[in-house]
MIMI-828549 format. One record per residue (C-alpha): residue in one letter; z, y negated, x negated. Coordinates in steps of 0.2 Angstrom, whole numbers, plus 5000, padded with zeros to 4 digits. Layout:
BEGIN
aZYX
...
END
This chain:
BEGIN
m541843604520
p542143774513
l541943834496
f540243904492
g539944054480
a538544174475
n538544354470
a537844354452
f536544484457
i535444344464
w535044304446
i535344454435
d535044644435
d536644694426
w538344614421
t538444594402
t539144454392
e537444374390
k536844394407
g538444354415
n538544194407
f536744154412
a537244184430
i538744074428
a537643934421
e536343954434
a537643954449
a538343794442
k536643714440
v536243754459
g537943684464
f538943834469
d540843814468
f541043994460
v540244154455
e540644324462
i540744444448
p540144624452
l541444694441
m540944874442
r541244924424
p542944844420
w543044944403
d541544854397
f541944684403
e542344544390
p543444414398
g543544294384
p541744224383
h541644224402
k543244114403
q542443994391
a540843994401
f541643964418
a542643824410
m541043744403
a540143764419
g541643694429
i541643824442
e542743964447
a542744154447
t542944294460
a542544474459
s541944614470
v541844804467
i541444964474
l542545114469
p541745244459
e541445414467
k542945494457
s544045354463
h543745374481
m545445314487
p545745434502
q545445584490
y545945504473
p547245374476
k547945374458
k546245354451
g545745224464
k547345124459
e547045134440
f545245074442
l545744924453
v547244884441
e545944874426
v544844764437
l546344644441
e546744634422
n545044574419
l544944454433
e546544384428
a546044354410
v544444264416
g545544154427
g544944224444
t545944224460
k545044344472
l544544524472
c543644594487
g542344724492
c542444904494
i544144924486
a544645064497
f543145194496
a541745244486
g539945204492
g538945354498
v540545474499
f540645574516
t541645704524
g540545744539
q541845654551
g542645494553
p544245434544
t545845534548
g547545454551
e548045534534
e546645454525
r546945284532
q548845294528
i548345334510
v547345184509
i548745074517
d550045144505
t548945124489
l548144954494
g549944884497
e550344934479
i548844844473
a549144694483
l550944674476
d550144694458
a548844574462
k550144444469
k551044444452
r549444394444
g549044254457
i547644354464
s547244394483
i546244544488
g545044574503
l544544734511
e542644744515
c541944834530
v540144904527
n538945004538
r539045184542
y537645234530
e538745184516
t540445244521
y541445324535
m543045234531
y542845054537
n541344994547
a541944874561
l543044724557
e544344784569
d544544944560
a545044854544
r546044724553
e547244864558
t547444914539
v547744724534
k549044704547
a549844864542
v549944814524
n550644654529
l550544554513
d550044364512
n548844394498
f547844534507
d546544494520
l544844554528
h543144534520
g541744524532
d539944534528
t538544484540
y537244614534
h538444754539
m538944664555
n537244664560
i537244854560
e538944894566
e539544754578
e538944714596
n538844534592
f539344414578
y540444294588
d541844414595
p542344504579
l542544344570
v543644264583
n544544424586
c544944454568
a545344264564
d547144304559
v546644404545
l544944344540
g544844274522
y543144304514
m541344304520
h539744374513
m538344284520
s536844404519
e535244424529
s534744584538
h533444624524
r534544554510
g533344424505
q533244234510
i534544204523
g533944124539
t532344234539
g532944394547
t533844454562
v535544394559
n536144274573
w536744134562
e537144024577
e538444154583
v539044174565
f539443994562
r540043964580
g541244114577
l541844054561
a542143884568
d543043944583
a544044064572
k544543904562
y543943994547
t544443904531
g543944034517
p542444044506
l540644074511
v539744184498
l537844194497
e537344374495
s535544394492
f534744514480
s533244484469
g532944674467
n532944674448
n534444804446
a533844984448
d535645044451
l535944924465
m534244954472
a534645134474
a536445104480
i535944984495
r534145064497
l533244904493
w531544974491
r530644814496
p531444674486
p531244494492
k529644414487
e530644254484
s531244204466
p533044204462
d533044014460
y532343994477
l533544124485
a534944034477
r534443854481
e533843874499
g535243994503
l536543864497
n535643724507
f535643844523
l537543874522
r537943694519
e536843634533
w537643754546
s539443714540
v539143534543
k538343574560
v539743674566
g541143574558
i541943704546
END
């Protein structure tokens, strides 16, 4: 059985000390193994109180980020590295062991064309340095692929697989997301199996960002693909309650889910557990 996590934006509209600790407590109450911290503002993050909250809740921490516009790695590799190092420092301080998400690019930054070889090489070189820094801290990192409307850098899993293989470090892997796969991939099964050698983290998100199992994601293909890929990484519920104005603008969530955060979390975790048992992962 995999570890099950949840992005904190299921419960809260922003990560502050008080709201973050609330999300930690709620995740533990539902039965998740860890909370994924949206560590978007590392300069405001207070690891001390959160480390205590995680210890009291008896669950673990991971973190996900999107690079700021002025840290878009192909254009500003030094600033991108500085941002990620600050994130790693905070994640280490809270006891987390995984950083993932859009660690190579800023959302909504485009050049009018696809990624160039030079841009990809800058990412490979910079993320190689980040991965070495992370390894000293006991942290692994994962590169997420997102849809073409959010970035031009990495859309299909196979694209990011090439970068992971090029970096070639054992604490750097591929982060898949079913919401984005639903837009970019021809199916769900083949990409998961074809990228089995580097796949280390999965966002389980529905086509409408709400309750999983009620949209157009082919969950039978997803779980069969994970089983045949012999996937052993975590499964992270990524449903959004629509209470964060910045997030709503970033992901175009104009019609928030009608379900409550508690319902999204409990039913989402049940869904993931049932399918995991069904396919034997």
